[in-house]
N, CA and C atoms as a LAMMPS dump frame, in Angstrom:
ITEM: TIMESTEP
0
ITEM: NUMBER OF ATOMS
513
ITEM: BOX BOUNDS ff ff ff
-5.0000000000000000e+02 5.0000000000000000e+02
-5.0000000000000000e+02 5.0000000000000000e+02
-5.0000000000000000e+02 5.0000000000000000e+02
ITEM: ATOMS id mol type element x y z
1 1 1 N 14.476 8.771 -453.472
2 1 2 C 15.107 7.877 -452.512
3 1 3 C 14.146 7.646 -451.342
4 2 1 N 14.284 6.501 -450.705
5 2 2 C 13.386 6.097 -449.63
6 2 3 C 14.197 5.739 -448.39
7 3 1 N 13.756 6.254 -447.248
8 3 2 C 14.249 5.791 -445.958
9 3 3 C 13.052 5.117 -445.292
10 4 1 N 13.146 3.827 -445.103
11 4 2 C 12.038 3.053 -444.552
12 4 3 C 12.066 3.086 -443.028
13 5 1 N 10.931 3.429 -442.429
14 5 2 C 10.77 3.299 -440.977
15 5 3 C 10.259 1.877 -440.773
16 6 1 N 11.129 1.021 -440.286
17 6 2 C 10.89 -0.413 -440.368
18 6 3 C 10.425 -1.078 -439.082
19 7 1 N 10.057 -0.31 -438.07
20 7 2 C 9.67 -0.947 -436.802
21 7 3 C 8.42 -0.33 -436.199
22 8 1 N 7.478 -0.004 -437.003
23 8 2 C 6.267 0.63 -436.487
24 8 3 C 5.363 -0.343 -435.731
25 9 1 N 5.601 -1.624 -435.881
26 9 2 C 4.794 -2.627 -435.179
27 9 3 C 5.706 -3.763 -434.728
28 10 1 N 5.204 -4.553 -433.797
29 10 2 C 5.972 -5.7 -433.329
30 10 3 C 6.232 -6.669 -434.477
31 11 1 N 5.278 -6.87 -435.342
32 11 2 C 5.455 -7.784 -436.467
33 11 3 C 6.553 -7.29 -437.404
34 12 1 N 6.695 -5.994 -437.534
35 12 2 C 7.664 -5.423 -438.476
36 12 3 C 9.103 -5.766 -438.118
37 13 1 N 9.397 -5.936 -436.838
38 13 2 C 10.799 -6.21 -436.483
39 13 3 C 11.277 -7.54 -437.035
40 14 1 N 10.336 -8.457 -437.3
41 14 2 C 10.73 -9.759 -437.838
42 14 3 C 11.061 -9.69 -439.329
43 15 1 N 10.79 -8.537 -439.952
44 15 2 C 11.134 -8.345 -441.357
45 15 3 C 12.372 -7.502 -441.565
46 16 1 N 13.06 -7.124 -440.502
47 16 2 C 14.208 -6.228 -440.636
48 16 3 C 15.334 -6.804 -441.494
49 17 1 N 15.418 -8.097 -441.602
50 17 2 C 16.465 -8.704 -442.41
51 17 3 C 16.072 -8.934 -443.853
52 18 1 N 14.931 -8.406 -444.271
53 18 2 C 14.413 -8.708 -445.613
54 18 3 C 14.511 -7.535 -446.589
55 19 1 N 15.193 -6.467 -446.231
56 19 2 C 15.221 -5.283 -447.086
57 19 3 C 16.274 -5.341 -448.192
58 20 1 N 17.2 -6.27 -448.127
59 20 2 C 18.231 -6.385 -449.171
60 20 3 C 17.545 -6.598 -450.519
61 21 1 N 17.875 -5.754 -451.473
62 21 2 C 17.321 -5.873 -452.818
63 21 3 C 15.886 -5.427 -452.951
64 22 1 N 15.297 -4.881 -451.898
65 22 2 C 13.891 -4.472 -451.959
66 22 3 C 13.659 -3.375 -452.993
67 23 1 N 14.621 -2.455 -453.107
68 23 2 C 14.486 -1.366 -454.07
69 23 3 C 15.83 -0.677 -454.236
70 24 1 N 16.131 -0.295 -455.456
71 24 2 C 17.348 0.485 -455.706
72 24 3 C 17.223 1.869 -455.085
73 25 1 N 16.024 2.263 -454.753
74 25 2 C 15.781 3.584 -454.155
75 25 3 C 15.937 3.582 -452.632
76 26 1 N 16.176 2.429 -452.016
77 26 2 C 16.321 2.363 -450.563
78 26 3 C 17.621 3.054 -450.154
79 27 1 N 17.494 4.191 -449.487
80 27 2 C 18.66 4.984 -449.075
81 27 3 C 18.985 4.794 -447.604
82 28 1 N 18.063 4.227 -446.854
83 28 2 C 18.308 4.038 -445.438
84 28 3 C 17.19 3.275 -444.779
85 29 1 N 17.511 2.79 -443.588
86 29 2 C 16.549 2.054 -442.775
87 29 3 C 16.581 2.68 -441.392
88 30 1 N 15.421 3.012 -440.878
89 30 2 C 15.343 3.606 -439.553
90 30 3 C 14.318 2.856 -438.721
91 31 1 N 14.218 3.26 -437.503
92 31 2 C 13.333 2.584 -436.574
93 31 3 C 12.614 3.641 -435.743
94 32 1 N 11.54 3.234 -435.09
95 32 2 C 10.801 4.14 -434.232
96 32 3 C 10.398 3.441 -432.954
97 33 1 N 10.411 4.177 -431.879
98 33 2 C 10.084 3.593 -430.579
99 33 3 C 8.637 3.824 -430.171
100 34 1 N 8.092 4.967 -430.515
101 34 2 C 6.782 5.347 -429.975
102 34 3 C 5.648 4.479 -430.515
103 35 1 N 5.566 4.314 -431.835
104 35 2 C 4.515 3.465 -432.405
105 35 3 C 4.69 2.02 -431.974
106 36 1 N 5.936 1.593 -431.901
107 36 2 C 6.213 0.231 -431.459
108 36 3 C 5.733 0.025 -430.021
109 37 1 N 6.001 0.985 -429.162
110 37 2 C 5.551 0.885 -427.763
111 37 3 C 4.028 0.818 -427.684
112 38 1 N 3.377 1.616 -428.509
113 38 2 C 1.909 1.574 -428.517
114 38 3 C 1.414 0.207 -428.969
115 39 1 N 2.087 -0.371 -429.959
116 39 2 C 1.679 -1.679 -430.477
117 39 3 C 1.895 -2.788 -429.458
118 40 1 N 2.969 -2.689 -428.688
119 40 2 C 3.276 -3.756 -427.722
120 40 3 C 2.623 -3.544 -426.365
121 41 1 N 2.107 -2.349 -426.135
122 41 2 C 1.496 -2.058 -424.843
123 41 3 C 2.477 -1.565 -423.803
124 42 1 N 3.675 -1.19 -424.219
125 42 2 C 4.676 -0.685 -423.276
126 42 3 C 4.216 0.65 -422.708
127 43 1 N 4.479 0.859 -421.432
128 43 2 C 4.087 2.12 -420.802
129 43 3 C 5.157 3.193 -420.951
130 44 1 N 6.357 2.813 -421.375
131 44 2 C 7.438 3.786 -421.559
132 44 3 C 8.45 3.223 -422.55
133 45 1 N 9.153 4.132 -423.22
134 45 2 C 10.256 3.732 -424.096
135 45 3 C 11.596 4.049 -423.456
136 46 1 N 11.557 4.895 -422.43
137 46 2 C 12.782 5.3 -421.739
138 46 3 C 12.547 5.296 -420.234
139 47 1 N 13.653 5.047 -419.534
140 47 2 C 13.662 5.199 -418.078
141 47 3 C 14.918 5.992 -417.759
142 48 1 N 14.741 7.15 -417.154
143 48 2 C 15.885 7.989 -416.822
144 48 3 C 16.695 8.408 -418.039
145 49 1 N 16.037 8.612 -419.158
146 49 2 C 16.728 9.029 -420.368
147 49 3 C 17.31 7.901 -421.195
148 50 1 N 17.307 6.678 -420.675
149 50 2 C 17.874 5.523 -421.382
150 50 3 C 16.747 4.679 -421.965
151 51 1 N 17.001 4.106 -423.137
152 51 2 C 16.012 3.226 -423.745
153 51 3 C 15.735 2.028 -422.839
154 52 1 N 14.487 1.58 -422.828
155 52 2 C 14.156 0.347 -422.12
156 52 3 C 14.73 -0.835 -422.913
157 53 1 N 14.825 -1.981 -422.279
158 53 2 C 15.457 -3.132 -422.92
159 53 3 C 14.797 -3.528 -424.24
160 54 1 N 13.47 -3.659 -424.314
161 54 2 C 12.882 -4.027 -425.615
162 54 3 C 13.223 -3.022 -426.716
163 55 1 N 13.262 -1.757 -426.383
164 55 2 C 13.571 -0.727 -427.376
165 55 3 C 15.033 -0.828 -427.804
166 56 1 N 15.933 -1.071 -426.866
167 56 2 C 17.353 -1.249 -427.22
168 56 3 C 17.536 -2.417 -428.189
169 57 1 N 16.797 -3.492 -427.962
170 57 2 C 16.892 -4.657 -428.84
171 57 3 C 16.459 -4.276 -430.259
172 58 1 N 15.348 -3.581 -430.374
173 58 2 C 14.849 -3.197 -431.693
174 58 3 C 15.821 -2.234 -432.378
175 59 1 N 16.401 -1.312 -431.618
176 59 2 C 17.403 -0.395 -432.174
177 59 3 C 18.555 -1.192 -432.791
178 60 1 N 19.038 -2.179 -432.067
179 60 2 C 20.128 -3.016 -432.577
180 60 3 C 19.69 -3.799 -433.811
181 61 1 N 18.51 -4.368 -433.787
182 61 2 C 18.024 -5.12 -434.949
183 61 3 C 17.904 -4.211 -436.174
184 62 1 N 17.485 -2.972 -435.975
185 62 2 C 17.389 -2.03 -437.1
186 62 3 C 18.77 -1.762 -437.685
187 63 1 N 19.765 -1.613 -436.827
188 63 2 C 21.138 -1.423 -437.285
189 63 3 C 21.597 -2.639 -438.098
190 64 1 N 21.336 -3.834 -437.595
191 64 2 C 21.728 -5.053 -438.291
192 64 3 C 20.954 -5.215 -439.6
193 65 1 N 19.671 -4.852 -439.58
194 65 2 C 18.861 -4.931 -440.803
195 65 3 C 19.391 -4.012 -441.888
196 66 1 N 19.795 -2.806 -441.503
197 66 2 C 20.357 -1.869 -442.483
198 66 3 C 21.668 -2.412 -443.043
199 67 1 N 22.508 -2.964 -442.175
200 67 2 C 23.774 -3.536 -442.639
201 67 3 C 23.516 -4.688 -443.605
202 68 1 N 22.549 -5.524 -443.284
203 68 2 C 22.194 -6.648 -444.15
204 68 3 C 21.708 -6.158 -445.508
205 69 1 N 20.968 -5.055 -445.507
206 69 2 C 20.433 -4.491 -446.746
207 69 3 C 21.466 -3.681 -447.51
208 70 1 N 22.603 -3.412 -446.883
209 70 2 C 23.622 -2.603 -447.54
210 70 3 C 23.221 -1.155 -447.675
211 71 1 N 22.495 -0.655 -446.684
212 71 2 C 22.024 0.72 -446.721
213 71 3 C 22.358 1.42 -445.41
214 72 1 N 22.146 2.706 -445.368
215 72 2 C 22.463 3.494 -444.181
216 72 3 C 21.486 3.187 -443.045
217 73 1 N 22.031 3.022 -441.855
218 73 2 C 21.217 2.882 -440.647
219 73 3 C 21.01 4.284 -440.085
220 74 1 N 19.76 4.664 -439.904
221 74 2 C 19.424 5.99 -439.399
222 74 3 C 18.758 5.813 -438.043
223 75 1 N 19.331 6.441 -437.016
224 75 2 C 18.784 6.312 -435.668
225 75 3 C 17.482 7.111 -435.555
226 76 1 N 16.637 6.703 -434.647
227 76 2 C 15.329 7.326 -434.484
228 76 3 C 15.426 8.708 -433.84
229 77 1 N 14.299 9.364 -433.741
230 77 2 C 14.225 10.728 -433.213
231 77 3 C 14.502 10.782 -431.715
232 78 1 N 14.989 11.922 -431.305
233 78 2 C 15.095 12.276 -429.885
234 78 3 C 13.904 13.186 -429.651
235 79 1 N 12.87 12.674 -429.003
236 79 2 C 11.585 13.384 -428.95
237 79 3 C 11.599 14.639 -428.093
238 80 1 N 12.509 14.752 -427.144
239 80 2 C 12.601 15.958 -426.325
240 80 3 C 13.445 16.978 -427.094
241 81 1 N 12.798 17.701 -428.011
242 81 2 C 13.534 18.56 -428.937
243 81 3 C 14.192 19.758 -428.264
244 82 1 N 13.874 20.015 -427.011
245 82 2 C 14.551 21.093 -426.277
246 82 3 C 15.831 20.608 -425.595
247 83 1 N 15.994 19.306 -425.477
248 83 2 C 17.142 18.703 -424.807
249 83 3 C 18.259 18.439 -425.813
250 84 1 N 18.983 19.483 -426.183
251 84 2 C 20.041 19.344 -427.185
252 84 3 C 21.255 18.608 -426.633
253 85 1 N 21.495 18.69 -425.329
254 85 2 C 22.599 17.931 -424.736
255 85 3 C 22.301 16.436 -424.783
256 86 1 N 21.067 16.073 -424.481
257 86 2 C 20.671 14.668 -424.576
258 86 3 C 20.738 14.18 -426.018
259 87 1 N 20.34 15.022 -426.949
260 87 2 C 20.437 14.688 -428.363
261 87 3 C 21.891 14.472 -428.759
262 88 1 N 22.77 15.333 -428.291
263 88 2 C 24.191 15.201 -428.598
264 88 3 C 24.746 13.869 -428.085
265 89 1 N 24.35 13.483 -426.856
266 89 2 C 24.792 12.196 -426.304
267 89 3 C 24.258 11.03 -427.136
268 90 1 N 22.977 11.112 -427.531
269 90 2 C 22.389 10.047 -428.342
270 90 3 C 23.063 9.947 -429.695
271 91 1 N 23.358 11.088 -430.302
272 91 2 C 24.041 11.091 -431.601
273 91 3 C 25.426 10.467 -431.491
274 92 1 N 26.155 10.81 -430.442
275 92 2 C 27.499 10.25 -430.253
276 92 3 C 27.412 8.728 -430.107
277 93 1 N 26.448 8.255 -429.338
278 93 2 C 26.282 6.805 -429.157
279 93 3 C 25.881 6.143 -430.475
280 94 1 N 24.992 6.778 -431.218
281 94 2 C 24.549 6.208 -432.491
282 94 3 C 25.697 6.14 -433.488
283 95 1 N 26.477 7.203 -433.584
284 95 2 C 27.623 7.209 -434.496
285 95 3 C 28.624 6.135 -434.083
286 96 1 N 28.873 6.01 -432.785
287 96 2 C 29.788 4.981 -432.279
288 96 3 C 29.31 3.584 -432.654
289 97 1 N 28.001 3.365 -432.588
290 97 2 C 27.44 2.035 -432.822
291 97 3 C 27.316 1.677 -434.296
292 98 1 N 27.464 2.654 -435.194
293 98 2 C 27.414 2.362 -436.625
294 98 3 C 26.302 3.036 -437.396
295 99 1 N 25.474 3.81 -436.728
296 99 2 C 24.437 4.544 -437.448
297 99 3 C 25.084 5.653 -438.264
298 100 1 N 24.518 5.941 -439.421
299 100 2 C 25.059 6.956 -440.328
300 100 3 C 24.396 8.309 -440.147
301 101 1 N 23.298 8.346 -439.397
302 101 2 C 22.574 9.591 -439.187
303 101 3 C 21.482 9.4 -438.171
304 102 1 N 20.712 10.462 -437.977
305 102 2 C 19.632 10.449 -436.988
306 102 3 C 18.486 11.277 -437.522
307 103 1 N 17.274 10.831 -437.283
308 103 2 C 16.098 11.609 -437.664
309 103 3 C 15.958 12.819 -436.758
310 104 1 N 15.451 13.911 -437.314
311 104 2 C 15.176 15.123 -436.541
312 104 3 C 13.68 15.38 -436.545
313 105 1 N 13.184 15.931 -435.44
314 105 2 C 11.772 16.318 -435.395
315 105 3 C 11.606 17.826 -435.223
316 106 1 N 12.721 18.543 -435.119
317 106 2 C 12.668 19.993 -434.936
318 106 3 C 13.898 20.614 -435.604
319 107 1 N 13.735 21.76 -436.236
320 107 2 C 14.88 22.395 -436.911
321 107 3 C 16.075 22.657 -435.998
322 108 1 N 15.845 22.893 -434.71
323 108 2 C 16.959 23.134 -433.783
324 108 3 C 17.864 21.915 -433.627
325 109 1 N 17.382 20.746 -434.007
326 109 2 C 18.169 19.517 -433.864
327 109 3 C 19.153 19.298 -435.016
328 110 1 N 18.92 19.935 -436.136
329 110 2 C 19.689 19.647 -437.349
330 110 3 C 21.183 19.9 -437.173
331 111 1 N 21.564 21.028 -436.605
332 111 2 C 22.992 21.345 -436.447
333 111 3 C 23.684 20.33 -435.545
334 112 1 N 23.048 19.931 -434.467
335 112 2 C 23.632 18.946 -433.552
336 112 3 C 23.834 17.616 -434.275
337 113 1 N 22.826 17.199 -435.019
338 113 2 C 22.909 15.934 -435.747
339 113 3 C 24.002 16.004 -436.813
340 114 1 N 24.027 17.087 -437.578
341 114 2 C 25.066 17.226 -438.609
342 114 3 C 26.457 17.196 -438.002
343 115 1 N 26.657 17.893 -436.906
344 115 2 C 27.973 17.9 -436.25
345 115 3 C 28.386 16.491 -435.818
346 116 1 N 27.444 15.748 -435.266
347 116 2 C 27.766 14.422 -434.733
348 116 3 C 28.099 13.409 -435.822
349 117 1 N 27.479 13.54 -436.986
350 117 2 C 27.655 12.531 -438.025
351 117 3 C 28.573 12.984 -439.16
352 118 1 N 29.156 14.154 -439.034
353 118 2 C 30.156 14.599 -439.997
354 118 3 C 31.517 14.155 -439.48
355 119 1 N 32.197 13.318 -440.227
356 119 2 C 33.488 12.807 -439.74
357 119 3 C 34.487 13.933 -439.479
358 120 1 N 35.194 13.837 -438.373
359 120 2 C 36.208 14.823 -438.006
360 120 3 C 37.406 14.697 -438.937
361 121 1 N 38.101 15.791 -439.134
362 121 2 C 39.283 15.813 -440.001
363 121 3 C 40.311 14.779 -439.553
364 122 1 N 40.476 14.62 -438.237
365 122 2 C 41.442 13.653 -437.715
366 122 3 C 41.043 12.224 -438.087
367 123 1 N 39.756 11.93 -438.003
368 123 2 C 39.281 10.586 -438.346
369 123 3 C 39.464 10.315 -439.839
370 124 1 N 39.236 11.318 -440.662
371 124 2 C 39.432 11.159 -442.104
372 124 3 C 40.904 10.938 -442.428
373 125 1 N 41.772 11.699 -441.763
374 125 2 C 43.215 11.537 -441.986
375 125 3 C 43.658 10.135 -441.583
376 126 1 N 43.167 9.634 -440.458
377 126 2 C 43.518 8.286 -440.004
378 126 3 C 43 7.236 -440.983
379 127 1 N 41.795 7.429 -441.5
380 127 2 C 41.245 6.486 -442.485
381 127 3 C 42.117 6.455 -443.733
382 128 1 N 42.565 7.609 -444.177
383 128 2 C 43.447 7.655 -445.349
384 128 3 C 44.772 6.938 -445.067
385 129 1 N 45.301 7.084 -443.863
386 129 2 C 46.541 6.404 -443.496
387 129 3 C 46.354 4.885 -443.492
388 130 1 N 45.216 4.424 -442.995
389 130 2 C 44.927 2.983 -442.962
390 130 3 C 44.842 2.441 -444.381
391 131 1 N 44.14 3.144 -445.248
392 131 2 C 44.01 2.711 -446.645
393 131 3 C 45.376 2.697 -447.318
394 132 1 N 46.184 3.705 -447.043
395 132 2 C 47.533 3.762 -447.621
396 132 3 C 48.398 2.61 -447.113
397 133 1 N 48.264 2.254 -445.851
398 133 2 C 49.043 1.142 -445.298
399 133 3 C 48.69 -0.158 -446.002
400 134 1 N 47.406 -0.368 -446.273
401 134 2 C 47.005 -1.573 -446.996
402 134 3 C 47.482 -1.541 -448.441
403 135 1 N 47.419 -0.379 -449.061
404 135 2 C 47.894 -0.262 -450.443
405 135 3 C 49.386 -0.583 -450.525
406 136 1 N 50.138 -0.1 -449.554
407 136 2 C 51.577 -0.358 -449.512
408 136 3 C 51.88 -1.833 -449.263
409 137 1 N 51.004 -2.506 -448.505
410 137 2 C 51.212 -3.919 -448.17
411 137 3 C 50.836 -4.851 -449.319
412 138 1 N 50.248 -4.312 -450.37
413 138 2 C 49.858 -5.152 -451.503
414 138 3 C 48.588 -5.912 -451.217
415 139 1 N 48.611 -7.19 -451.45
416 139 2 C 47.414 -8.013 -451.294
417 139 3 C 47.331 -8.657 -449.903
418 140 1 N 48.032 -8.098 -448.951
419 140 2 C 48.057 -8.67 -447.6
420 140 3 C 46.707 -8.5 -446.908
421 141 1 N 46.345 -9.481 -446.143
422 141 2 C 45.116 -9.39 -445.359
423 141 3 C 45.323 -8.683 -444.037
424 142 1 N 46.599 -8.542 -443.659
425 142 2 C 46.955 -7.901 -442.393
426 142 3 C 48.155 -7 -442.641
427 143 1 N 48.16 -5.856 -441.975
428 143 2 C 49.306 -4.957 -442.027
429 143 3 C 49.414 -4.269 -440.674
430 144 1 N 50.316 -3.297 -440.58
431 144 2 C 50.439 -2.578 -439.311
432 144 3 C 50.588 -1.098 -439.58
433 145 1 N 50.283 -0.324 -438.566
434 145 2 C 50.403 1.125 -438.631
435 145 3 C 50.682 1.616 -437.221
436 146 1 N 51.789 2.277 -437.052
437 146 2 C 52.171 2.824 -435.744
438 146 3 C 52.163 1.758 -434.648
439 147 1 N 52.601 0.548 -435.006
440 147 2 C 52.685 -0.522 -434.023
441 147 3 C 51.374 -1.243 -433.766
442 148 1 N 50.326 -0.876 -434.475
443 148 2 C 49.022 -1.541 -434.33
444 148 3 C 48.824 -2.514 -435.475
445 149 1 N 48.267 -3.666 -435.162
446 149 2 C 47.888 -4.624 -436.186
447 149 3 C 46.578 -4.158 -436.818
448 150 1 N 46.523 -4.186 -438.142
449 150 2 C 45.307 -3.844 -438.875
450 150 3 C 44.946 -5.012 -439.776
451 151 1 N 43.655 -5.369 -439.776
452 151 2 C 43.205 -6.391 -440.711
453 151 3 C 42.054 -5.835 -441.541
454 152 1 N 41.46 -6.677 -442.352
455 152 2 C 40.456 -6.227 -443.325
456 152 3 C 39.292 -5.422 -442.709
457 153 1 N 38.79 -5.758 -441.529
458 153 2 C 37.724 -4.932 -440.966
459 153 3 C 38.15 -3.466 -440.754
460 154 1 N 39.422 -3.247 -440.427
461 154 2 C 39.912 -1.87 -440.281
462 154 3 C 39.875 -1.153 -441.631
463 155 1 N 40.268 -1.859 -442.675
464 155 2 C 40.235 -1.29 -444.02
465 155 3 C 38.802 -0.974 -444.428
466 156 1 N 37.899 -1.891 -444.196
467 156 2 C 36.493 -1.675 -444.536
468 156 3 C 35.942 -0.462 -443.802
469 157 1 N 36.233 -0.343 -442.513
470 157 2 C 35.742 0.803 -441.73
471 157 3 C 36.316 2.108 -442.272
472 158 1 N 37.582 2.109 -442.634
473 158 2 C 38.205 3.325 -443.179
474 158 3 C 37.568 3.704 -444.51
475 159 1 N 37.336 2.727 -445.354
476 159 2 C 36.703 3.001 -446.656
477 159 3 C 35.284 3.525 -446.475
478 160 1 N 34.552 2.962 -445.537
479 160 2 C 33.186 3.425 -445.28
480 160 3 C 33.173 4.858 -444.758
481 161 1 N 34.104 5.173 -443.877
482 161 2 C 34.175 6.53 -443.333
483 161 3 C 34.433 7.536 -444.451
484 162 1 N 35.363 7.23 -445.336
485 162 2 C 35.648 8.14 -446.445
486 162 3 C 34.472 8.231 -447.403
487 163 1 N 33.787 7.13 -447.651
488 163 2 C 32.6 7.157 -448.525
489 163 3 C 31.513 8.016 -447.909
490 164 1 N 31.318 7.887 -446.603
491 164 2 C 30.319 8.717 -445.918
492 164 3 C 30.673 10.186 -446.027
493 165 1 N 31.949 10.498 -445.865
494 165 2 C 32.393 11.893 -445.969
495 165 3 C 32.183 12.428 -447.381
496 166 1 N 32.468 11.604 -448.386
497 166 2 C 32.256 12.028 -449.775
498 166 3 C 30.786 12.301 -450.026
499 167 1 N 29.92 11.494 -449.409
500 167 2 C 28.477 11.678 -449.596
501 167 3 C 27.959 12.942 -448.955
502 168 1 N 28.625 13.419 -447.89
503 168 2 C 28.116 14.592 -447.183
504 168 3 C 28.778 15.891 -447.61
505 169 1 N 30.085 15.837 -448.011
506 169 2 C 30.737 17.101 -448.331
507 169 3 C 31.738 16.998 -449.476
508 170 1 N 31.717 15.896 -450.162
509 170 2 C 32.648 15.704 -451.263
510 170 3 C 34.047 15.338 -450.82
511 171 1 N 34.299 15.189 -449.484
512 171 2 C 35.611 14.999 -448.919
513 171 3 C 36.192 13.675 -449.04
């Protein structure tokens, strides 16, 4: 299996939408800030712990490129491997935004990353309830659960969450 680092140069970001069908072995698409910064002449990738604007744009494009390719979006490394709290915050943001995982550069980062990207039991239970609500509704494009309107994007998100869980722990 291959996880492509797809943003090592400025030119590479313009190819992020071209990975669909590139290989049956494509398991994920990730991005990198440091080589890209060197290529563009940027003096920093972060200010006060936050990505600079050009880097944020590339991060988003990598996420969209992975979605277009139908593969996992993997967030880039947190280079300060001693800053596990900062890593935890980055992982939470990446998971919220749709990334399926994060690259690690140090063994101490693995547990934090695994914790952040392993779906919580409550989230899995809610996903199962959403899927059940749609199954009960038949071929409806919209249903409800606990007074909330649910449409097809909710179903898709629930199915993806369960698929991700099955891939990581059989759940």
